[in-house]
C-alpha positions in Angstrom: -118.9 -32.6 134.5 -121.8 -32.0 132.8 -124.3 -30.7 135.0 -127.9 -30.4 134.7 -130.3 -27.8 136.7 -133.4 -27.4 137.7 -135.4 -24.9 140.0 -138.5 -24.0 139.7 -141.1 -21.3 141.7 -141.3 -17.2 141.7 -137.6 -14.6 141.8 -136.2 -15.5 145.0 -136.2 -18.9 144.3 -134.3 -18.3 140.9 -132.4 -16.3 141.3 -129.8 -18.3 143.9 -129.7 -21.3 140.5 -128.5 -18.4 137.8 -125.8 -17.9 141.3 -124.6 -21.4 141.6 -125.0 -22.0 137.8 -122.6 -19.0 137.3 -120.3 -20.2 140.3 -120.1 -24.0 138.3 -120.0 -23.1 134.9 -116.8 -20.8 135.6 -114.9 -23.6 137.4 -114.7 -25.9 134.3 -118.3 -27.2 133.9 -120.7 -27.7 131.8 -123.8 -26.1 132.4 -127.3 -27.0 132.2 -129.6 -24.3 134.0 -133.7 -25.3 133.7 -136.0 -22.6 135.0 -139.5 -22.7 135.6 -140.9 -20.4 136.5 -144.2 -19.1 138.2 -145.1 -15.3 137.6 -143.1 -13.8 135.2 -141.5 -14.1 131.5 -139.0 -12.2 132.5 -136.2 -14.5 131.7 -136.8 -16.0 128.7 -134.4 -13.3 127.0 -131.8 -14.2 130.2 -127.8 -14.2 128.5 -125.3 -16.5 131.3 -122.5 -14.5 130.8 -119.7 -17.2 131.5 -121.5 -19.5 129.2 -124.3 -21.7 130.5 -126.5 -23.1 129.0 -130.4 -21.3 129.9 -134.1 -23.3 129.7 -137.0 -22.0 129.8 -140.3 -23.9 130.9 -144.1 -23.7 131.0 -143.1 -19.7 131.9 -144.9 -18.3 133.7 -147.2 -20.8 135.1 -150.1 -17.8 135.8 -151.8 -15.2 134.1 -151.8 -11.5 136.4 -155.7 -12.6 136.9 -154.6 -16.4 138.4 -151.3 -14.4 139.9 -153.9 -12.3 142.0 -156.7 -15.2 142.4 -153.0 -17.4 144.6 -151.9 -14.9 146.3 -156.2 -13.8 148.0 -156.7 -17.2 148.2 -153.0 -17.5 149.9 -152.4 -15.3 152.5 -156.2 -16.4 154.0 -155.9 -19.6 154.8 -154.2 -20.1 158.7 -153.4 -23.2 158.4 -149.9 -24.0 156.9 -150.5 -26.9 155.1 -153.8 -26.1 153.6 -152.2 -23.0 152.5 -148.9 -25.3 151.1 -151.7 -27.7 149.2 -153.5 -24.3 147.9 -150.5 -23.0 146.3 -148.8 -26.2 144.8 -152.3 -27.4 143.2 -152.8 -24.0 141.7 -149.0 -23.0 140.6 -146.9 -27.1 140.6 -149.6 -29.1 139.3 -150.5 -27.1 135.9 -146.7 -27.1 134.9 -145.3 -30.7 137.1 -145.6 -33.1 133.4 -144.0 -30.0 131.7 -140.8 -30.2 134.3 -141.5 -33.9 134.9 -139.9 -34.8 131.4 -137.0 -31.3 131.1 -135.3 -33.0 133.6 -135.7 -36.9 132.6 -134.1 -35.2 129.5 -131.5 -33.2 132.3 -130.4 -36.5 133.4 -130.3 -38.1 130.1 -126.9 -36.2 129.6 -126.0 -35.2 133.0 -123.6 -36.4 134.6 -124.4 -34.6 138.0 -127.7 -33.3 138.9 -128.4 -30.3 141.3 -132.5 -29.2 142.4 -134.8 -26.9 144.3 -135.7 -28.5 147.3 -138.7 -28.5 146.5 -138.3 -30.7 142.2 -139.4 -33.7 142.9 -139.5 -34.2 139.6 -135.9 -33.9 138.4 -134.8 -36.6 142.2 -137.1 -38.9 140.6 -135.4 -38.6 137.5 -131.9 -38.7 138.7 -132.5 -41.7 141.2 -134.2 -43.6 138.0 -131.7 -42.8 136.3 -129.0 -43.5 138.8 -127.4 -40.4 138.2 -125.6 -38.3 141.7 -128.2 -36.3 143.3 -127.9 -32.4 145.2 -130.8 -30.8 146.4 -130.8 -26.7 147.3 -132.5 -26.0 150.7 -133.3 -22.5 150.3 -134.5 -22.3 153.7 -133.0 -24.3 157.7 -136.9 -23.7 158.4 -137.7 -28.2 157.5 -134.5 -29.4 159.0 -135.5 -32.2 161.1 -134.0 -32.3 164.5 -133.6 -33.3 168.2 -132.5 -29.7 169.0 -134.0 -27.7 166.7 -137.7 -26.7 165.2 -138.9 -23.6 163.7 -141.9 -23.3 166.0 -140.5 -23.8 169.5 -138.1 -20.4 171.6 -135.5 -21.2 172.9 -134.7 -24.1 175.8 -137.0 -26.5 174.8 -135.8 -29.9 174.8 -135.2 -33.1 173.1 -138.7 -34.4 173.4 -140.5 -31.7 172.6 -138.3 -31.1 169.4 -139.0 -35.0 168.0 -142.3 -34.2 168.5 -143.3 -31.3 166.8 -140.4 -32.9 164.1 -143.1 -36.0 164.1 -146.2 -33.9 163.5 -144.4 -32.2 161.0 -143.1 -34.5 159.0 -146.2 -37.0 159.4 -148.2 -33.4 158.3 -146.3 -32.9 155.3 -146.2 -36.3 153.6 -150.4 -36.1 153.9 -150.0 -33.1 151.8 -147.2 -33.8 149.5 -146.6 -37.0 149.1 -149.1 -38.0 146.4 -146.5 -35.4 143.9 -143.7 -37.6 143.3 -145.0 -41.0 144.3 -147.1 -40.5 141.1 -143.8 -39.8 139.0 -142.2 -42.8 140.5 -145.2 -44.9 139.5 -145.1 -44.5 136.2 -140.9 -45.6 136.3 -142.1 -47.7 137.5 -140.3 -47.0 141.3 -141.4 -47.4 145.3 -143.3 -45.1 147.0 -141.9 -43.2 149.4 -141.4 -43.2 153.3 -140.8 -39.6 153.7 -140.5 -37.0 151.4 -138.0 -34.7 154.3 -135.8 -36.8 154.2 -136.0 -39.1 150.6 -136.5 -35.8 148.1 -135.7 -32.4 150.3 -132.8 -34.4 151.5 -130.4 -35.4 149.5 -128.2 -38.4 151.2 -124.8 -37.6 149.0 -124.6 -33.7 149.1 -127.6 -30.8 150.6 -126.5 -27.1 150.1 -127.9 -25.1 152.9 -128.3 -21.5 151.4 -128.6 -19.6 153.9 -126.1 -17.7 156.3 -124.3 -18.8 158.4 -125.4 -15.3 160.3 -128.7 -17.3 160.5 -128.2 -20.4 160.4 -125.5 -23.0 162.1 -125.3 -26.7 161.7 -127.0 -29.1 164.5 -125.5 -31.5 165.8 -126.9 -34.6 164.7 -127.5 -33.5 161.7 -125.6 -36.0 158.6 -123.2 -34.9 157.5 -123.6 -34.2 154.0 -125.9 -31.6 155.0 -123.7 -28.0 154.4 -124.8 -25.2 155.3 -123.1 -22.6 152.1 -124.3 -19.2 152.3 -126.7 -17.3 150.6 -126.2 -17.5 147.1 -125.2 -14.4 145.9 -125.2 -13.0 142.5 -124.5 -9.0 141.3 -127.8 -7.3 139.9 -128.8 -9.2 136.5 -129.3 -7.5 133.8 -133.5 -7.2 134.1 -132.9 -5.9 137.7 -131.2 -2.4 135.9 -129.8 0.0 138.4 -131.2 2.7 140.3 -132.8 5.2 137.9 -132.4 9.0 137.9 -136.3 10.1 139.7 -134.5 8.0 142.0 -132.0 9.0 142.6 -133.1 12.0 143.4 -135.8 11.0 145.4 -132.8 9.7 147.3 -130.6 12.7 147.7 -133.6 15.2 148.4 -134.0 13.9 151.7 -133.6 11.8 154.8 -132.5 8.2 154.0 -136.4 6.3 152.9 -137.7 3.5 153.9 -138.3 0.3 151.6 -141.7 -0.9 151.6 -142.2 -4.0 149.1 -144.3 -7.3 149.0 -142.5 -8.3 146.2 -144.1 -11.1 143.9 -146.9 -11.4 146.5 -148.0 -7.3 144.7 -151.3 -7.5 143.2 -151.2 -6.7 139.6 -155.7 -6.0 139.4 -156.0 -2.9 139.9 -158.4 -3.5 143.7 -155.5 -5.3 144.6 -152.7 -2.6 144.2 -154.5 -0.5 145.3 -155.6 -1.3 148.9 -151.7 -3.2 149.1 -150.7 0.5 148.3 -153.4 1.9 151.0 -152.1 0.3 153.1 -148.2 0.9 152.5 -148.8 4.6 151.8 -151.2 5.4 155.1 -148.8 3.1 157.4 -145.7 5.2 156.3 -148.3 7.9 156.2 -148.3 7.5 159.7 -145.1 6.6 160.5 -143.7 9.9 159.6 -140.9 8.8 157.5 -140.2 9.0 154.0 -141.0 5.4 151.6 -139.7 4.3 148.4 -143.3 1.9 148.2 -142.7 -0.8 144.9 -145.4 -1.3 143.0 -145.6 -2.0 139.4 -149.0 0.2 138.6 -149.0 2.9 141.2 -150.1 5.3 138.9 -152.6 3.4 137.4 -154.3 3.0 140.7 -154.1 6.1 141.7 -150.8 7.3 143.5 -148.7 9.6 142.8 -144.9 10.4 143.9 -144.2 14.0 146.0 -141.8 14.7 148.7 -142.5 12.3 150.8 -143.2 9.2 148.7 -141.8 7.9 145.5 -143.7 4.5 144.3 -141.8 2.9 141.6 -142.2 -0.2 139.5 -139.0 -2.0 140.7 -135.8 -1.0 141.6 -132.9 -3.1 141.9 -132.5 -4.3 146.0 -128.8 -4.1 146.2 -127.9 -1.4 145.1 -130.9 0.3 147.0 -131.4 -1.1 150.3 -127.8 0.2 151.3 -130.2 3.8 151.3 -132.2 3.2 153.3 -133.4 3.4 157.3 -135.0 0.4 156.8 -137.1 -1.7 154.6 -141.2 -3.4 154.8 -141.0 -6.6 153.2 -142.6 -10.2 152.7 -140.4 -11.3 154.4 -139.2 -14.1 152.0 -135.8 -15.8 151.2 -134.0 -12.9 148.2 -135.2 -10.2 149.5 -134.5 -10.9 153.3 -131.4 -11.7 152.5 -130.5 -8.8 150.8 -132.0 -6.6 153.9 -129.4 -8.0 155.7 -126.6 -7.5 153.9 -127.5 -4.6 153.6 -127.2 -4.6 157.4 -130.9 -2.6 157.4 -133.4 -3.5 159.7 -136.8 -5.0 158.9 -140.4 -5.1 159.0 -142.3 -8.1 157.8 -145.4 -8.8 156.5 -146.6 -12.5 155.8 -148.4 -14.5 153.2 -148.0 -17.7 153.5 -145.8 -20.1 156.8 -142.0 -20.2 155.1 -142.0 -16.1 154.7 -143.4 -15.5 158.5 -140.7 -18.5 159.2 -137.4 -15.5 158.1 -139.5 -12.8 160.0 -139.4 -14.8 162.8 -135.9 -15.6 162.4 -135.2 -11.6 161.6 -136.6 -10.5 165.0 -134.7 -13.7 166.9 -131.3 -12.1 165.2 -132.8 -8.8 167.1 -132.6 -6.8 163.0 -136.3 -7.0 162.7 -140.1 -6.4 164.9 -142.4 -8.3 165.2 -144.2 -9.8 163.1 -147.3 -9.2 161.2 -149.4 -10.9 158.2 -151.1 -9.3 155.8 -154.8 -11.6 156.1 -155.4 -9.3 159.0 -152.5 -6.5 158.9 -153.9 -2.7 159.4 -151.6 0.6 158.5 -151.7 2.0 161.9 -150.5 -1.2 163.2 -147.9 -1.6 160.3 -147.4 2.1 161.6 -146.3 1.1 165.1 -143.7 -1.3 164.6 -141.6 1.1 161.5 -142.1 4.2 164.7 -140.7 1.5 166.6 -138.2 0.3 164.4 -136.9 3.6 163.6 -136.4 4.6 166.7 -134.1 1.7 168.0 -130.2 2.7 167.7 -129.3 -0.3 168.8 -131.5 -2.3 166.1 -130.1 -1.0 163.0 -126.7 -1.5 166.0 -127.8 -4.8 164.9 -127.7 -4.7 161.2 -124.8 -3.2 160.8 -122.8 -6.2 162.8 -124.2 -8.9 160.6 -123.6 -7.6 157.6 -119.7 -6.9 157.5 -120.2 -11.1 159.7 -121.6 -11.8 155.6 -119.0 -9.5 153.6 -116.4 -12.7 155.0 -118.6 -14.3 152.9 -119.2 -16.4 149.3 -122.1 -18.4 148.7 -121.6 -19.6 145.3 -117.4 -20.9 146.9 -118.7 -22.4 149.1 -121.2 -23.9 147.4 -119.0 -25.3 144.4 -116.1 -26.0 146.7 -118.9 -28.8 148.4 -119.7 -30.2 145.0 -116.1 -30.5 143.7 -115.1 -31.8 146.6 -118.5 -34.5 146.5 -118.1 -35.0 143.2 -114.3 -35.3 142.5 -114.3 -38.6 141.6 -116.4 -37.9 138.8 -114.6 -35.5 137.4 -111.8 -37.4 137.3 -114.1 -39.9 135.2 -115.7 -37.1 133.9 -112.1 -36.2 131.8 
C-alpha cells in the first residue's frame, strides 16, 4: 500500500511516527511521513534508512522566544481546558492551514492514512476523500470507558465514570470542536458531534501506543481500539551516542540522577537559569550526583564539578540505564525511556497530560508524588528525590516493569494490526 502519515508536536510526538513509518516501510509499503515540529528544525535533515519519504512542513512553529512564552504561560494555568486551548492557539493555529494542505496532498497519493490523534487536518481530509484512516494515541488518558477515568481513584463505579466522561467530553468539545469544524466547512462537510469519538478515535483502527505494562484494554472499548505498545526506535542519528565527557563522569563516581525538562526547558537565559537553579539546588540538597540537561548551562553561569554535570543533550535510551533515577517532565517519550530503563521517576509536570503520566507511574509504584512546575521548590523536589532513592521496593518494581517491556515490540505489533485490518487493500493495491 501507499501509506500517508502525519504528526505534529515536539520530539515525543514525532519519534513514534518515525518508528512506525520505518516498520511499515520495512514491511513492504511505500510510506510518506509529514512532520510539523513545534520547537525544532532538527528533522529537516532526517534521512530514513529504509527509504521512507519524509517531508517537514512549517517547522519549527515557534521561535525560541515564543517557546518560552508558551511554556511559562501554560504551566501557570491551572485549568486543564484553558491550558489546552492556550497551547493550541499558540502552537497549532499558525500552521493549521499548512498542515491541512499537506494532509489533502497525502490523501490524493495514498491508499491509507495514519495520523497523530490530534491531527484533525488529516482525519478531515481522509474522511472527505473516502480513504481509510488510522489514529495513533500516544496516551490512554482520553479513551472513554465506564470502567476507568484518569481522575478517579480505585473502586469508583460506572456511574462516577460515566458522569466524569460526560463532563470531560463536553469540555473537550467546547475547547476543540471549532478546529475540525472550520476545516469541514471548507469541504462542505457536516459539523462533528464529538471530537473524541470522531477524530481522536478511528472506527477502523485506533492504535494505543502505550505499553501493556501501564495500559490495559477496558471491557467496553470498541474492537477497533488496540493496545500495541510504545512505538520505539533505536537512537536516531541526531540523538548521537554517549560522549566521552559524559562517559567519564559516569565512571568517576556513584550512579547519578538524570534531570531533564525536555522540550519544556526554557531557552531564554533568565528562564533557563531559574530552571537550572531549581534542579541544581534539589540535587545538592538530596545529596546525589546528577546529570542536568539544558541547552546552554554555561551561558547561564552553571559549570560542572565532580557531583553535577551539565549537558546540552544526551541519548535517553543509552544514558538512563546508567542512572539511579530520573527527574523529568512526564512527556510520553521520556516516560517510555525511563520505564524501559527500569528506573524510578520524579515527575515535575507542566501540563495536564504530563500530570497523567506522573499519576500512572506512581500507580505502578515506580515514581514519587507528582510535582507541578508552577509551584515546585528545590527543598520539596529534594525530599521527593531522597524518598525515591531510598526505596528498594521502587527500584525493584522499576526493574520488573523493564523486564516485562523488554518482551514487547510496539512497532511490530502496530504493523501487524495495520496489515490485518487492511489486508484487502493490500491485495487491491498489488
